[in-house]
N, C-alpha and C positions, 0 to 999 in steps of 0.2 A: 683427829686421830683417834686411837682406839682407847677407850678407858675400863682401866681395873683389870687388865687383863696380868696375873702375877705366875710367870716360871720361873722356876731358877735357870741361873745361869748354866748353858754344855758348852764345855771347855770345846773349842771347834777349829783345824786347821781349813788355812786355806793358804793355795802354792806353795805349803810346805812351812808356814807359819803358824804357831799355836798361838790361838788369839784365846782372850778368857771368856767369849760369849760368841754364840750362832748369831745372834746378832750384829758381833763387833763384826765378824765376816762378812755379814751382807755387807754391810756398809763399805768395808774392804773394798768387795767387788764391786759397789756403785762408782767409789771412786776409780776405779780400774777403768770401768764404763764411760767414765766421761772424761778419762784421760789425765788423772790427776795423779801427781806422786805423793807416794804418803809415806811415812814411818811411823810403825808402831809401837807406841810409849815411848817415846822421843827422852824425854826429859820432866825431871821433877820440877815446879815451879811453883815458888809458896807455898808446901804442903799438898798441893794437888800433882797426880799423874794423869796428862791427857792423854787418850786414849791415842790418838792420831797428830800428827803435826802433816799438815798437806801443805806442799810448796807449789808457787805459782812463779812464772817470768820474773815480777816484783812481790809477789806477796809470798806473807806465810799464813795460815790460819790453823790453830789450835782446835781440836775436836775431843767432845765428850761425849759418851754416847750412854744412852739410859732409854730403860723401858719407859714409856710414857708416862705410870702411876709415879716414877722418881725424878720427873723433868723438874719439879718447882725445886727442890731439893740439891740438885744438880744446878740448877742456876742459880740458888746460893752458895752453895759449894765453889763453884766458878769464881763469880764474882768477887769471894775475899783472897784467891789467889793473884786477883787482876794485877794489883800495885807490884809483883815481882815481873810482872810482863812488860813492863814500861812505855814510852808514848809510841801510837802507831800502832798497838799488834791489834789482834784481831782472836776471836775464836768463835767457836759454834759449839751449841749443842743440841743434838740429833734424837729424835724418840724412834718409835719401833717401824717408821718410812715417814717419806718425803709426804705432807697433806696439800691442798688444796683451799686455797681461800680467794673468791670471787676472780676464779678461773685460770691464778696466776701459780705455780709450783711454787710449793715452801719446802725448804730442803728443813732448815731447825732454826731457832734462833740464834742471830748475831750478835757478838757482843763484842765490847771497843771503849776505849777511852775517847768522853769526847772533849773535843777541842774549844774550851771556850774563848780562847786569847787571851786570858790572865793566868798568872802563874796561881794555880792553886796548890793546897798545902797538900791536898791528897786526890789522887786520881777521881775524875766521876766518869763511873761506867754506864754504860746506855745498852738497852736492849731491843731487837729491831727482828723482824722475820726477815730470814734471808733466803731471796728467790735466786731459782737457776736461771740463768740466762744463756742467748748460744747468740753467737753472729760467728757464723764461718768463713767471711772474707776476710776481714783485718785483726781480728783478734787472735793473738798467738795460742790460744787456748779454743777448742770446741767448745765449750764449756765455763762458766763463769760463775761467780757469787754476787748480788748486789744487794745491799740492807738501806734503801735511799731511805727510811728514816733515822738512822744512824751516819751513816756517808753514802752522800750519791756518787758512789766511786765504785766500780769492781773490784773485790776484795783480791783475786790472786793477780790480775795484770792491771793494778789503775794507769787510768788515762786511755784508755781504749773502750771504753765508751761515749766518749764525746764524738765519735764520727755519728752517733746515732743510730746507727745498725744494730746494737745490742736490742736482743728484745726475748719478752719474759716466755720459757718454753713451753709451748704444746701441752699439755695436762698429756693428750695421748701419748706423747713422747717419754714423757717423764715415769709413764706409769708401765710403758715397758721396759726402759732403762732398770727399773726397779724390782722389774717381777724377773727380768734376767740376771741381774745381778743376784738376789736373792738364790735363785734355782742352782746358779755356780758355785755359790759357797755350801747351799745344803747337798748339793752331791760331789763338792770336792775330795778325792781320796788322795790321801800320803802317799808320797811317790815310796 
């Protein structure tokens, strides 16, 4: 991830929709490039307005977009709002671009409630790196997210990773997808 970049948000249009920043437009274009259906600023949840809601065949992920230097504050803000999401809800905090750790593509930090098996008075929120995975043979989506330290399931289409065919995306492919999305958002013209 990049360090200490501080640019003011520049409202940007993407596919005829006004987004609050060019960074949000880049992520919208990335979500399109990996065939994820998304909604912009879908609803307020416990005082938090997620930037996106991504829909999968059997899962939904709330997304917060922040420049890298604001990520720690964003994680704290999202954690405070988690109680309003209810059980088995997941979210993602993304920065200025996907990054790579140990050769794996990390899209952002996933959050969700941990199922401890006990009745808890308050939800236990856990965080984990969300890796981009692919399985073009049997998975209903060309790409999904998996956060093995949080839950060992695909987040948008749970159950499809059990085939053993879900694999981490190649770094080159993710860099290509991100570059194409960034270019698409950068040069988008209003109709």
